[in-house]
Backbone of each chain as ProteinMPNN parsed JSONL, in Angstrom:
{"seq_chain_A": "XXXXXXXXXXXXXXXXXXXXXXXXXXXXXXXXXXXXXXXXXXXXXXXXXXXXXXXXXXXXXXXXXXXXXXXXXXXXXXXXXXXXXXXXXXXXXXXXXXXXXXXXXXXXXXXXXXXXXX", "coords_chain_A": {"N_chain_A": [[0.867, -1.162, 0.181], [0.562, 2.086, -0.764], [2.336, 4.825, 0.851], [2.396, 8.023, 2.09], [3.965, 10.35, 3.866], [4.076, 13.38, 5.486], [6.238, 15.98, 6.944], [7.544, 18.618, 8.818], [6.382, 20.893, 8.755], [5.017, 23.932, 10.355], [5.04, 27.241, 12.669], [6.626, 29.895, 11.234], [8.304, 33.057, 10.652], [7.673, 35.973, 8.393], [9.693, 36.029, 5.665], [11.486, 34.212, 6.51], [12.532, 30.617, 6.414], [11.972, 27.296, 5.825], [11.905, 23.784, 5.663], [10.18, 20.905, 4.284], [9.41, 17.704, 4.7], [8.962, 14.429, 2.934], [8.28, 11.057, 3.602], [8.194, 8.285, 1.775], [6.649, 5.245, 1.01], [5.699, 1.57, 0.233], [5.941, 1.533, -2.509], [7.766, 1.495, -5.512], [9.874, 4.048, -5.485], [11.944, 5.344, -6.729], [11.093, 4.992, -9.481], [9.121, 7.205, -9.708], [7.491, 10.049, -10.618], [7.293, 12.971, -8.27], [5.346, 15.219, -6.262], [4.627, 18.474, -4.886], [1.741, 19.979, -3.487], [-0.287, 22.647, -2.367], [-2.865, 23.987, -0.264], [-4.851, 26.443, 0.846], [-6.612, 26.366, 3.943], [-9.813, 25.673, 3.414], [-10.098, 26.547, 1.13], [-9.214, 26.315, -2.565], [-6.993, 23.781, -4.201], [-3.62, 24.079, -4.843], [-1.213, 23.422, -7.133], [2.382, 23.394, -6.569], [5.142, 22.38, -6.972], [6.871, 19.627, -9.246], [8.788, 16.804, -9.935], [10.641, 15.019, -11.8], [11.453, 11.415, -11.773], [14.437, 11.127, -11.823], [15.348, 13.603, -11.192], [15.673, 15.299, -13.259], [13.825, 16.735, -14.625], [12.272, 19.629, -13.446], [9.655, 21.22, -12.144], [7.903, 24.361, -11.438], [5.4, 26.457, -9.847], [4.438, 29.753, -10.8], [4.534, 31.537, -8.843], [6.423, 30.461, -6.742], [8.724, 30.214, -7.925], [12.366, 30.538, -7.848], [12.198, 30.829, -4.904], [11.467, 28.374, -3.516], [12.674, 25.109, -3.564], [12.53, 22.016, -4.844], [13.462, 18.543, -4.157], [14.932, 15.616, -4.131], [15.715, 12.146, -2.556], [16.43, 9.285, -3.696], [17.431, 6.852, -2.588], [16.855, 6.97, -0.248], [14.055, 7.137, -0.227], [12.652, 9.675, -0.11], [11.29, 12.761, -0.325], [11.788, 16.432, -0.684], [10.7, 19.863, 0.156], [12.01, 22.704, -0.053], [11.767, 25.916, 1.333], [12.078, 29.214, 1.179], [12.387, 32.8, 1.828], [9.661, 33.295, 2.591], [6.231, 34.134, 2.73], [3.161, 35.592, 3.959], [1.076, 34.817, 1.959], [2.193, 32.09, 1.374], [1.285, 30.474, 3.793], [-0.28, 27.775, 4.485], [-1.83, 23.984, 4.16], [0.426, 21.654, 3.13], [0.315, 19.318, 0.939], [2.203, 16.346, -0.042], [2.323, 14.304, -2.918], [2.257, 11.368, -5.082], [2.961, 11.77, -8.607], [1.746, 11.121, -11.449], [3.446, 10.573, -13.805], [4.23, 13.215, -14.597], [1.506, 14.377, -14.383], [-1.302, 13.915, -13.196], [-2.339, 13.293, -9.513], [-1.919, 10.559, -8.129], [-1.795, 9.352, -5.325], [-1.996, 10.666, -2.028], [-0.078, 12.509, 0.381], [-1.237, 12.914, 4.19], [-0.753, 15.853, 4.669], [0.77, 18.825, 5.778], [0.976, 21.572, 7.81], [1.657, 24.676, 6.959], [2.368, 27.758, 8.589], [2.827, 31.368, 8.012], [3.564, 33.909, 9.722], [3.869, 37.04, 11.814]], "CA_chain_A": [[-0.133, 0.112, -0.123], [1.182, 3.602, -0.989], [2.146, 5.603, 2.023], [3.27, 9.083, 1.865], [4.059, 10.995, 5.209], [4.806, 14.739, 5.293], [6.665, 16.65, 8.14], [8.492, 19.81, 8.948], [5.601, 22.238, 8.809], [5.232, 24.801, 11.439], [4.876, 28.539, 12.22], [7.755, 30.731, 10.428], [8.05, 34.619, 10.319], [7.968, 36.453, 6.968], [11.173, 35.902, 5.189], [12.115, 32.805, 7.0], [12.628, 29.63, 5.7], [11.219, 25.745, 6.295], [12.05, 22.244, 5.041], [9.351, 20.115, 4.567], [10.026, 16.224, 4.049], [7.909, 13.448, 2.813], [8.648, 9.711, 3.354], [7.323, 7.263, 0.8], [6.838, 3.593, 1.213], [4.691, 1.03, -0.439], [6.083, 1.44, -4.054], [9.037, 1.571, -6.092], [10.004, 5.411, -5.185], [12.736, 6.118, -7.79], [10.172, 4.989, -10.78], [7.568, 7.913, -9.825], [7.425, 11.749, -10.425], [6.644, 13.175, -6.951], [4.864, 16.815, -6.238], [3.707, 18.908, -3.879], [0.409, 20.684, -3.731], [-0.956, 23.124, -1.26], [-4.394, 24.014, -0.104], [-5.36, 27.178, 1.993], [-7.794, 25.563, 4.583], [-11.16, 26.078, 3.184], [-10.173, 26.94, -0.513], [-8.945, 25.316, -3.544], [-5.738, 23.141, -4.432], [-2.705, 24.442, -5.824], [0.218, 22.698, -7.532], [3.478, 23.85, -6.064], [6.028, 21.917, -7.764], [7.276, 18.544, -9.238], [10.166, 16.416, -10.02], [10.829, 13.384, -12.468], [12.366, 10.562, -10.872], [15.891, 11.141, -12.11], [15.794, 14.733, -11.063], [16.227, 16.052, -14.642], [12.998, 17.573, -14.753], [11.666, 20.068, -12.278], [8.84, 22.57, -12.607], [7.251, 25.053, -10.103], [4.416, 27.548, -10.114], [5.258, 31.101, -10.863], [4.541, 32.092, -7.227], [7.179, 30.027, -5.955], [10.3, 30.401, -8.442], [13.195, 31.299, -7.161], [12.0, 30.683, -3.594], [11.305, 27.237, -3.036], [13.269, 24.297, -4.309], [11.826, 20.319, -4.49], [14.441, 17.731, -4.272], [14.706, 14.177, -3.776], [16.735, 11.108, -2.133], [15.876, 8.073, -3.912], [18.081, 5.942, -1.691], [16.01, 6.825, 1.38], [12.666, 7.431, -0.412], [12.306, 10.956, 0.399], [10.881, 13.964, -1.12], [11.715, 17.534, 0.182], [10.254, 21.074, -0.296], [12.822, 23.762, 0.715], [11.107, 27.138, 1.206], [12.562, 30.478, 1.887], [11.595, 33.805, 1.676], [8.172, 32.896, 2.917], [4.987, 35.206, 2.889], [1.951, 35.326, 4.395], [0.361, 33.963, 1.345], [2.656, 30.728, 1.429], [0.343, 29.841, 4.625], [-1.318, 26.663, 3.692], [-1.373, 23.014, 4.172], [1.386, 21.126, 2.144], [0.369, 17.865, 0.68], [3.181, 15.42, -1.13], [1.706, 13.632, -3.87], [2.743, 10.861, -6.239], [2.717, 12.352, -9.485], [1.71, 10.257, -12.645], [4.304, 10.983, -15.233], [4.206, 14.372, -14.585], [0.717, 14.777, -14.773], [-2.12, 13.783, -11.916], [-1.5, 12.949, -8.773], [-2.907, 9.33, -7.458], [-1.813, 9.372, -3.976], [-1.469, 11.817, -1.254], [-0.029, 12.467, 2.098], [-2.441, 13.865, 5.106], [-0.544, 17.173, 4.639], [1.223, 19.503, 6.942], [0.461, 22.991, 7.713], [2.724, 25.884, 7.259], [1.826, 29.174, 8.863], [3.771, 32.205, 7.995], [2.952, 34.96, 10.589], [4.79, 37.365, 12.553]], "C_chain_A": [[0.783, 1.431, 0.04], [1.078, 4.17, 0.168], [2.89, 6.732, 1.984], [3.017, 10.15, 3.269], [5.025, 12.311, 5.432], [5.202, 15.377, 6.782], [7.708, 17.74, 7.997], [7.506, 21.17, 9.027], [5.471, 22.813, 10.38], [5.078, 26.283, 11.377], [6.604, 29.203, 12.002], [7.48, 32.284, 10.364], [8.109, 34.853, 8.965], [9.25, 36.408, 6.626], [11.649, 35.004, 6.037], [11.957, 31.757, 5.859], [12.174, 28.255, 6.363], [11.694, 24.878, 5.148], [11.007, 21.45, 5.394], [9.92, 18.915, 3.992], [8.756, 15.513, 3.86], [8.539, 12.113, 2.305], [7.662, 9.038, 2.844], [7.499, 6.008, 1.2], [5.581, 2.979, 0.215], [4.891, 0.947, -2.246], [7.551, 1.864, -4.281], [9.529, 3.283, -6.296], [10.718, 6.01, -6.724], [12.072, 5.847, -9.241], [9.395, 6.243, -10.779], [8.126, 9.104, -9.81], [6.795, 11.531, -9.175], [6.648, 15.099, -7.092], [4.626, 17.188, -4.981], [2.734, 20.116, -4.087], [-0.093, 21.213, -2.529], [-2.24, 23.573, -1.162], [-4.498, 25.094, 1.179], [-6.666, 26.57, 2.521], [-8.925, 26.492, 3.921], [-11.274, 26.69, 1.723], [-9.514, 25.964, -1.361], [-7.461, 24.702, -3.628], [-4.895, 24.209, -5.192], [-1.56, 23.781, -6.174], [1.181, 23.727, -7.359], [4.81, 23.768, -7.068], [6.451, 20.397, -8.187], [8.273, 18.29, -9.737], [10.038, 14.949, -10.913], [11.737, 12.665, -11.577], [13.828, 10.734, -10.682], [16.664, 12.583, -11.501], [16.096, 15.732, -12.071], [15.137, 16.852, -15.154], [12.454, 18.023, -13.471], [10.764, 21.138, -12.415], [8.116, 23.188, -11.32], [6.38, 25.981, -10.628], [5.111, 28.798, -10.087], [5.61, 31.579, -9.616], [5.737, 32.027, -6.774], [8.644, 30.108, -6.461], [10.973, 31.168, -7.903], [13.196, 31.534, -5.524], [11.952, 29.433, -2.949], [12.063, 25.995, -4.304], [12.555, 22.736, -3.958], [13.262, 19.479, -5.04], [14.052, 16.357, -3.745], [15.67, 13.367, -3.515], [15.982, 9.932, -2.5], [16.463, 6.869, -3.201], [17.252, 5.641, -0.761], [14.323, 7.121, 1.062], [12.136, 8.694, 0.123], [12.227, 12.129, -0.417], [11.126, 15.131, -0.313], [10.963, 18.818, -0.505], [11.329, 22.107, 0.423], [12.282, 25.172, 0.219], [11.858, 28.36, 1.747], [11.961, 31.424, 1.185], [10.136, 33.8, 1.809], [7.371, 34.147, 3.363], [4.11, 34.457, 3.427], [0.984, 34.261, 3.504], [0.849, 32.596, 0.885], [1.621, 29.963, 2.522], [-0.427, 28.806, 3.97], [-0.918, 25.255, 4.276], [-0.86, 22.238, 2.783], [1.314, 19.8, 1.959], [1.733, 17.562, -0.444], [2.252, 14.442, -1.609], [2.526, 12.87, -4.791], [2.174, 11.269, -7.604], [2.723, 11.378, -10.822], [2.288, 10.724, -13.884], [4.119, 12.445, -15.548], [2.669, 15.304, -14.689], [-0.641, 14.98, -13.566], [-1.626, 13.344, -10.907], [-2.382, 11.686, -8.267], [-2.547, 8.837, -6.155], [-1.281, 10.509, -3.206], [-1.155, 11.73, 0.159], [-1.344, 13.324, 2.638], [-1.83, 15.153, 4.979], [0.233, 17.496, 5.978], [1.605, 21.01, 6.832], [1.571, 23.773, 8.067], [2.066, 27.259, 7.446], [3.11, 30.363, 8.561], [3.081, 33.666, 8.444], [4.092, 35.368, 11.25], [4.284, 37.545, 13.942]], "O_chain_A": [[1.591, 1.622, 0.949], [-0.024, 4.185, 0.718], [4.103, 6.573, 1.841], [1.911, 10.615, 3.546], [6.252, 12.342, 5.526], [4.411, 15.22, 7.712], [8.599, 17.715, 7.148], [7.915, 22.291, 9.329], [5.794, 22.176, 11.383], [4.975, 26.779, 10.255], [7.565, 28.853, 12.687], [6.367, 32.661, 9.999], [8.596, 33.964, 8.267], [10.025, 36.838, 7.48], [12.786, 35.401, 6.295], [11.447, 31.919, 4.75], [12.041, 28.278, 7.586], [11.83, 25.216, 3.972], [10.778, 21.208, 6.579], [10.712, 18.918, 3.05], [7.698, 15.813, 4.414], [9.085, 11.904, 1.221], [6.495, 9.067, 3.235], [8.549, 5.689, 1.758], [4.749, 3.656, -0.389], [4.114, 0.405, -3.032], [8.31, 2.414, -3.483], [9.489, 3.681, -7.46], [10.236, 6.798, -7.538], [12.533, 6.5, -10.176], [8.904, 6.503, -11.878], [9.126, 9.341, -9.132], [6.091, 10.582, -8.83], [7.405, 15.903, -7.636], [4.436, 16.396, -4.058], [3.005, 21.082, -4.801], [-0.365, 20.433, -1.617], [-2.833, 23.523, -2.24], [-4.277, 24.723, 2.332], [-7.625, 26.3, 1.798], [-8.933, 27.723, 3.906], [-12.287, 27.201, 1.247], [-9.261, 24.843, -0.922], [-6.666, 25.344, -2.941], [-5.359, 25.031, -5.983], [-0.816, 23.57, -5.216], [0.999, 24.839, -7.856], [5.346, 24.673, -7.708], [6.347, 19.713, -7.168], [8.96, 19.233, -10.131], [9.354, 13.984, -10.569], [12.575, 13.157, -10.82], [14.394, 10.536, -9.607], [17.868, 12.786, -11.345], [16.655, 16.804, -11.841], [15.377, 17.643, -16.066], [12.179, 17.259, -12.547], [11.277, 22.141, -12.912], [7.822, 22.514, -10.333], [6.519, 26.349, -11.795], [6.175, 28.968, -9.492], [6.734, 31.969, -9.301], [6.331, 33.036, -6.394], [9.613, 30.085, -5.702], [10.619, 32.264, -7.468], [14.008, 32.262, -4.953], [12.395, 29.369, -1.802], [11.977, 26.046, -5.531], [12.121, 22.461, -2.839], [13.922, 19.736, -6.047], [13.056, 16.082, -3.075], [16.704, 13.619, -4.133], [15.034, 9.537, -1.822], [15.821, 5.825, -3.309], [16.892, 4.519, -0.402], [13.495, 7.294, 1.957], [11.126, 8.658, 0.826], [13.15, 12.419, -1.178], [10.725, 15.023, 0.846], [10.658, 18.738, -1.695], [11.284, 22.141, 1.653], [12.313, 25.548, -0.953], [12.214, 28.311, 2.924], [11.217, 31.242, 0.222], [9.478, 34.412, 0.967], [7.762, 34.989, 4.172], [4.046, 33.23, 3.497], [0.36, 33.293, 3.937], [0.144, 31.93, 0.127], [1.141, 28.889, 2.16], [-1.142, 29.017, 2.99], [0.17, 25.175, 4.846], [-1.459, 22.186, 1.71], [2.036, 19.037, 2.601], [2.132, 18.291, -1.353], [1.491, 13.818, -0.87], [3.456, 13.454, -5.347], [0.964, 11.132, -7.779], [3.807, 10.908, -11.166], [1.659, 11.191, -14.834], [3.873, 12.819, -16.695], [2.598, 16.502, -14.967], [-0.906, 16.1, -13.128], [-0.477, 12.912, -11.006], [-3.569, 11.895, -8.018], [-3.071, 7.764, -5.856], [-0.336, 11.206, -3.577], [-1.773, 11.059, 0.985], [-2.137, 14.04, 2.027], [-2.723, 15.932, 5.313], [0.343, 16.763, 6.961], [2.342, 21.525, 5.992], [2.274, 23.686, 9.074], [1.348, 27.79, 6.599], [4.26, 30.12, 8.926], [2.316, 34.356, 7.769], [5.092, 34.669, 11.411], [5.056, 37.873, 14.843]]}, "seq_chain_B": "XXXXXXXXXXXXXXXXXXXXXXXXXXXXXXXXXXXXXXXXXXXXXXXXXXXXXXXXXXXXXXXXXXXXXXXXXXXXXXXXXXXXXXXXXXXXXXXXXXXXXXXXX", "coords_chain_B": {"N_chain_B": [[-7.435, 28.529, -16.954], [-9.465, 26.771, -14.758], [-12.932, 26.368, -14.174], [-15.115, 25.843, -11.981], [-18.711, 24.704, -11.6], [-21.732, 24.116, -9.947], [-20.882, 26.151, -7.318], [-21.781, 25.337, -4.476], [-23.734, 22.297, -4.321], [-26.749, 21.198, -3.337], [-27.998, 18.238, -2.389], [-30.134, 15.427, -2.042], [-29.35, 11.946, -0.586], [-29.172, 9.247, -3.032], [-30.01, 10.836, -4.932], [-29.203, 12.109, -8.396], [-26.044, 13.665, -9.097], [-24.611, 16.101, -10.748], [-21.662, 17.51, -11.63], [-19.797, 20.58, -12.903], [-17.035, 21.308, -14.937], [-15.295, 23.709, -16.569], [-12.744, 24.674, -18.916], [-10.699, 27.341, -19.816], [-9.291, 27.12, -22.135], [-9.012, 24.472, -24.924], [-8.716, 21.457, -23.486], [-7.271, 18.138, -23.331], [-6.756, 16.499, -21.021], [-7.566, 15.788, -17.912], [-8.682, 15.38, -14.822], [-10.368, 14.469, -11.659], [-11.081, 15.081, -8.342], [-11.838, 13.913, -4.956], [-12.704, 15.161, -2.115], [-12.73, 14.998, 1.568], [-13.535, 16.628, 4.688], [-10.667, 17.565, 6.478], [-9.254, 15.779, 5.071], [-7.072, 14.26, 2.907], [-6.83, 14.971, -0.758], [-8.583, 12.742, -2.816], [-7.808, 10.706, -5.728], [-10.162, 10.579, -8.368], [-10.913, 10.046, -11.115], [-9.142, 10.278, -14.018], [-7.894, 11.053, -17.319], [-9.883, 12.268, -18.193], [-12.356, 10.342, -18.225], [-11.651, 8.256, -17.33], [-11.858, 5.713, -14.362], [-10.109, 6.01, -11.295], [-8.375, 3.333, -9.487], [-10.305, 1.129, -7.617], [-12.547, 3.085, -7.306], [-15.884, 3.477, -7.178], [-18.494, 2.212, -9.633], [-20.528, 4.323, -9.853], [-19.506, 6.62, -10.293], [-18.712, 8.88, -12.934], [-16.972, 10.106, -15.604], [-17.098, 12.667, -17.956], [-17.026, 14.402, -21.187], [-15.562, 16.902, -23.437], [-12.944, 18.995, -25.259], [-13.763, 22.246, -23.671], [-15.655, 21.682, -21.938], [-16.445, 19.867, -19.372], [-17.908, 17.305, -17.481], [-18.529, 15.768, -14.061], [-20.095, 13.188, -13.01], [-22.234, 11.706, -10.549], [-24.068, 8.946, -10.132], [-26.039, 7.858, -8.222], [-26.131, 9.486, -5.47], [-24.356, 8.226, -2.526], [-24.284, 8.214, 1.242], [-21.537, 8.555, 1.785], [-20.451, 10.168, -0.327], [-20.746, 12.903, 0.267], [-19.032, 15.546, -0.144], [-16.239, 17.778, -1.029], [-15.269, 18.617, -4.432], [-12.764, 18.205, -6.884], [-11.485, 19.78, -9.8], [-8.894, 19.013, -12.239], [-6.406, 20.063, -14.34], [-4.046, 18.849, -16.669], [-2.728, 19.345, -19.115], [-0.675, 20.832, -19.966], [1.742, 20.279, -19.38], [4.056, 21.62, -18.243], [2.929, 22.847, -16.223], [0.187, 22.58, -13.92], [-3.384, 22.941, -13.233], [-5.885, 23.707, -11.068], [-9.277, 23.448, -10.35], [-11.764, 25.664, -8.529], [-13.14, 23.945, -6.872], [-16.136, 21.94, -6.117], [-18.773, 21.914, -3.836], [-20.273, 19.225, -2.635], [-23.297, 18.956, -0.695], [-25.588, 17.832, 1.912], [-28.901, 18.005, 1.644]], "CA_chain_B": [[-8.069, 28.555, -15.773], [-10.633, 25.928, -14.497], [-14.233, 27.229, -13.54], [-15.979, 24.76, -11.597], [-19.99, 25.164, -11.088], [-21.856, 25.306, -9.039], [-20.106, 26.169, -5.919], [-22.474, 24.14, -3.908], [-24.689, 21.353, -4.906], [-27.53, 20.426, -2.285], [-28.878, 17.086, -2.694], [-30.155, 13.892, -1.071], [-29.039, 10.462, -0.89], [-30.047, 8.792, -4.046], [-30.198, 11.473, -6.381], [-27.823, 12.076, -9.319], [-25.147, 14.897, -8.955], [-23.905, 16.639, -12.014], [-20.78, 18.736, -11.443], [-19.203, 20.944, -14.193], [-15.537, 21.818, -14.978], [-15.163, 24.51, -17.84], [-11.439, 25.131, -18.972], [-10.477, 28.689, -20.645], [-8.824, 26.674, -23.54], [-9.301, 23.212, -25.208], [-7.891, 20.613, -22.904], [-7.726, 16.821, -23.272], [-6.216, 15.91, -19.932], [-8.301, 16.212, -16.864], [-8.636, 14.591, -13.499], [-11.174, 14.772, -10.606], [-10.452, 14.307, -6.91], [-12.774, 13.964, -3.873], [-11.743, 15.635, -0.651], [-13.367, 15.069, 2.74], [-12.971, 17.463, 5.849], [-9.506, 17.102, 7.027], [-8.392, 14.771, 4.726], [-6.302, 14.375, 1.395], [-7.985, 14.468, -1.968], [-8.437, 11.261, -3.334], [-7.963, 10.829, -7.262], [-11.323, 9.544, -8.504], [-10.904, 9.879, -12.412], [-8.226, 10.803, -14.926], [-8.156, 11.023, -18.765], [-11.405, 12.757, -18.489], [-13.305, 9.22, -18.007], [-11.101, 6.629, -16.787], [-12.011, 5.815, -13.043], [-9.282, 5.233, -10.636], [-8.317, 2.066, -8.839], [-11.097, 1.26, -6.284], [-13.456, 3.692, -7.495], [-17.369, 2.818, -7.756], [-18.97, 2.675, -11.177], [-21.504, 5.212, -9.746], [-18.794, 7.873, -10.526], [-18.376, 8.863, -14.029], [-16.453, 11.341, -15.881], [-17.133, 12.953, -19.488], [-16.449, 15.871, -21.778], [-14.588, 17.091, -24.267], [-12.736, 20.445, -25.321], [-13.642, 23.102, -22.579], [-16.349, 21.57, -20.915], [-16.215, 18.425, -18.55], [-18.83, 16.995, -16.287], [-18.4, 14.38, -13.343], [-21.432, 12.864, -12.546], [-22.56, 10.613, -9.42], [-25.388, 8.567, -10.616], [-27.017, 8.047, -6.972], [-25.401, 9.708, -4.229], [-24.346, 7.558, -1.195], [-23.919, 9.344, 2.238], [-20.053, 8.968, 1.814], [-20.142, 10.96, -1.225], [-20.887, 14.441, 0.418], [-17.695, 16.185, -0.129], [-15.907, 18.842, -2.293], [-14.907, 17.805, -5.87], [-12.074, 19.319, -7.382], [-11.027, 19.212, -11.264], [-7.464, 19.429, -12.286], [-5.882, 19.758, -16.037], [-2.572, 18.517, -16.623], [-2.552, 19.275, -20.459], [0.532, 21.568, -20.655], [3.122, 19.742, -18.899], [4.917, 22.364, -17.239], [2.169, 23.497, -15.027], [-1.06, 21.983, -13.631], [-4.113, 23.743, -12.445], [-7.01, 22.992, -10.12], [-10.689, 24.232, -10.139], [-11.896, 26.067, -7.1], [-13.772, 23.025, -6.222], [-17.621, 22.053, -5.778], [-19.327, 21.087, -2.412], [-21.791, 18.647, -2.689], [-23.924, 18.911, 0.544], [-26.773, 16.91, 2.13], [-29.807, 18.856, 1.378]], "C_chain_B": [[-9.21, 27.52, -16.045], [-11.85, 26.816, -13.679], [-14.947, 25.949, -13.295], [-17.606, 25.285, -11.009], [-20.905, 23.887, -10.749], [-20.719, 25.239, -7.947], [-20.86, 25.296, -4.867], [-23.464, 23.475, -4.261], [-25.366, 20.859, -3.664], [-28.312, 19.549, -2.783], [-29.028, 16.081, -1.87], [-29.866, 12.578, -1.343], [-29.853, 10.086, -1.685], [-30.14, 9.381, -5.322], [-28.872, 11.698, -6.934], [-27.165, 13.855, -9.086], [-24.555, 15.145, -10.388], [-22.917, 17.892, -11.57], [-20.015, 19.181, -12.824], [-17.789, 21.621, -13.967], [-15.396, 22.563, -16.551], [-13.646, 24.974, -17.816], [-11.596, 26.691, -19.963], [-9.927, 28.065, -22.162], [-8.937, 24.972, -23.473], [-8.365, 22.254, -24.151], [-8.398, 18.975, -23.101], [-7.585, 15.951, -22.052], [-6.947, 16.424, -18.437], [-8.535, 15.212, -15.974], [-9.833, 15.055, -12.412], [-10.897, 14.243, -9.471], [-11.722, 14.643, -5.982], [-11.879, 14.164, -2.609], [-13.008, 15.563, 0.362], [-12.942, 16.109, 3.835], [-12.116, 16.939, 6.3], [-9.0, 16.098, 6.719], [-7.831, 15.154, 3.557], [-7.01, 14.375, 0.603], [-7.469, 13.34, -2.104], [-8.859, 11.139, -4.848], [-9.431, 9.607, -7.391], [-11.477, 9.273, -10.116], [-9.913, 10.602, -13.139], [-8.507, 10.369, -16.456], [-9.377, 11.428, -18.858], [-12.464, 11.701, -17.897], [-12.91, 8.22, -17.577], [-11.025, 6.381, -15.151], [-10.741, 5.243, -12.371], [-9.259, 3.992, -9.853], [-9.52, 2.367, -7.657], [-12.208, 2.234, -6.376], [-14.9, 3.317, -7.998], [-18.056, 3.267, -9.134], [-20.257, 3.805, -11.165], [-20.814, 6.708, -10.227], [-18.47, 7.861, -12.168], [-18.028, 10.128, -14.687], [-16.908, 11.559, -17.591], [-16.995, 14.331, -19.883], [-15.6, 15.918, -23.039], [-14.117, 18.914, -24.446], [-12.587, 21.264, -24.194], [-14.335, 22.516, -21.745], [-16.481, 20.14, -20.583], [-17.161, 18.461, -17.329], [-18.363, 15.628, -15.606], [-19.677, 14.062, -12.813], [-21.45, 11.471, -11.767], [-24.1, 10.143, -9.621], [-26.414, 8.584, -9.628], [-26.123, 8.324, -6.001], [-25.399, 8.947, -2.646], [-23.859, 8.637, 0.023], [-22.072, 9.463, 2.168], [-19.615, 9.713, 0.537], [-20.354, 12.55, -1.146], [-19.477, 14.798, 0.805], [-17.307, 17.131, -0.806], [-15.193, 17.999, -3.508], [-13.998, 18.786, -6.526], [-11.501, 18.767, -8.831], [-9.673, 19.672, -11.286], [-7.212, 19.197, -13.717], [-4.46, 19.749, -15.813], [-2.047, 18.278, -18.378], [-1.203, 19.629, -20.895], [1.816, 21.281, -20.115], [3.868, 20.438, -18.002], [4.258, 22.901, -15.976], [0.908, 22.78, -15.022], [-1.981, 23.079, -12.962], [-5.49, 23.215, -12.07], [-8.395, 23.977, -10.371], [-10.677, 24.671, -8.989], [-12.619, 25.027, -6.379], [-15.426, 23.158, -5.996], [-17.912, 21.09, -4.491], [-20.49, 20.447, -2.679], [-22.149, 18.318, -1.207], [-25.134, 18.164, 0.442], [-27.787, 18.234, 2.318], [-30.803, 18.365, 2.501]], "O_chain_B": [[-9.782, 27.363, -17.124], [-11.69, 27.68, -12.816], [-15.306, 25.154, -14.163], [-17.699, 26.128, -10.117], [-20.737, 22.792, -11.288], [-19.856, 24.368, -7.832], [-20.155, 24.378, -4.448], [-24.373, 24.217, -4.633], [-24.711, 20.142, -2.907], [-29.242, 19.847, -3.532], [-28.184, 15.802, -1.019], [-30.19, 12.119, -2.439], [-31.057, 10.292, -1.535], [-30.286, 8.846, -6.421], [-27.783, 11.585, -6.371], [-27.798, 14.903, -8.96], [-24.053, 14.219, -11.025], [-23.322, 19.006, -11.238], [-19.675, 18.368, -13.684], [-17.495, 22.329, -13.003], [-15.406, 21.877, -17.572], [-13.249, 25.601, -16.834], [-12.564, 26.951, -20.677], [-10.224, 28.635, -23.212], [-8.955, 24.296, -22.445], [-7.161, 22.507, -24.156], [-9.572, 18.608, -23.046], [-8.148, 14.86, -21.971], [-6.708, 17.56, -18.026], [-8.592, 14.07, -16.43], [-10.136, 16.245, -12.497], [-10.5, 13.081, -9.393], [-12.507, 15.547, -6.269], [-10.84, 13.629, -2.22], [-14.117, 15.992, 0.043], [-11.752, 16.416, 3.752], [-12.322, 15.788, 6.684], [-8.371, 15.384, 7.5], [-8.026, 16.29, 3.125], [-8.08, 13.822, 0.857], [-6.376, 12.902, -1.746], [-10.002, 11.399, -5.222], [-9.677, 8.507, -6.896], [-12.155, 8.297, -10.435], [-9.849, 11.781, -12.788], [-9.265, 9.439, -16.732], [-10.057, 10.876, -19.723], [-13.359, 12.11, -17.158], [-13.637, 7.245, -17.386], [-10.047, 6.901, -14.614], [-10.29, 4.162, -12.75], [-10.385, 3.602, -9.544], [-9.671, 3.398, -7.002], [-12.93, 2.219, -5.378], [-15.059, 2.888, -9.141], [-18.122, 4.411, -9.582], [-20.868, 4.124, -12.185], [-21.479, 7.715, -10.473], [-17.983, 6.835, -12.643], [-18.657, 11.154, -14.426], [-17.014, 10.585, -18.337], [-16.869, 15.272, -19.1], [-15.04, 14.931, -23.516], [-14.73, 19.853, -23.938], [-11.512, 21.216, -23.596], [-13.907, 22.614, -20.595], [-16.616, 19.292, -21.465], [-17.219, 19.319, -16.449], [-17.945, 14.645, -16.217], [-20.246, 14.896, -12.109], [-20.909, 10.428, -12.133], [-25.095, 10.81, -9.335], [-27.501, 9.118, -9.847], [-25.324, 7.456, -5.651], [-26.281, 9.101, -1.801], [-23.209, 9.659, -0.195], [-21.491, 10.487, 2.527], [-18.406, 9.864, 0.359], [-20.214, 13.327, -2.091], [-18.891, 14.437, 1.825], [-18.26, 17.562, -1.455], [-14.675, 16.888, -3.394], [-14.31, 19.96, -6.722], [-11.139, 17.605, -9.012], [-9.262, 20.557, -10.536], [-7.731, 18.241, -14.292], [-3.816, 20.427, -15.012], [-1.291, 17.408, -18.808], [-0.595, 19.085, -21.817], [2.831, 21.936, -20.354], [4.322, 19.881, -17.002], [4.832, 23.293, -14.96], [0.507, 22.345, -16.101], [-1.507, 23.975, -12.264], [-6.097, 22.381, -12.741], [-8.314, 25.192, -10.556], [-9.785, 24.303, -8.225], [-12.736, 25.22, -5.169], [-15.958, 24.239, -5.745], [-17.477, 19.971, -4.22], [-21.562, 21.002, -2.92], [-21.456, 17.545, -0.546], [-25.697, 17.851, -0.606], [-27.518, 19.237, 2.978], [-31.892, 18.92, 2.646]]}, "name": "protein", "num_of_chains": 2, "seq": "XXXXXXXXXXXXXXXXXXXXXXXXXXXXXXXXXXXXXXXXXXXXXXXXXXXXXXXXXXXXXXXXXXXXXXXXXXXXXXXXXXXXXXXXXXXXXXXXXXXXXXXXXXXXXXXXXXXXXXXXXXXXXXXXXXXXXXXXXXXXXXXXXXXXXXXXXXXXXXXXXXXXXXXXXXXXXXXXXXXXXXXXXXXXXXXXXXXXXXXXXXXXXXXXXXXXXXXXXXXXXXX"}
């Protein structure tokens, strides 16, 4: 059974940094694209970033380019989202998701809450 | 841009639900997700009309061009949730609709 577990969320001041982690299990991690999707509570979903299995293709939503970095550790089945220059509008629940060939998302973690506030 | 309508659909168990997702340009790659309060989204449909693993037959997807529909033939109590559509046509980016809430009337 596919399992994705995010960690690393919390309260951070504007301009600060945070690194989210996602531990994957139940599938061959190194065969799959991975993604981060966020959701302001009570609002819609927003794709943030995704990454090809070998790391040769990486994409970001325009609002986080230059501030967020997605990376992965295929040896340990981990995917990360390094966030810097955080803004209030980055406050959201961040979901890790398995991405089907850079398209849709067939498995999701439970999410981790990031709050950017002074 | 994906626009979902209605924002809220008030129906009774056993009724048919019809949810709309309209794209601002022609797409062929569309997925639908179900999300219950406090939970992660769950993939329902991809490729417009292909049900994901374990999704009951009462869920169906249809449409083409810019207009797409998710239909739930007979609502079960567990189907009351928020439904999101997502396009993945353009490779480098993906867009979600704002969601439709299906609530118990």
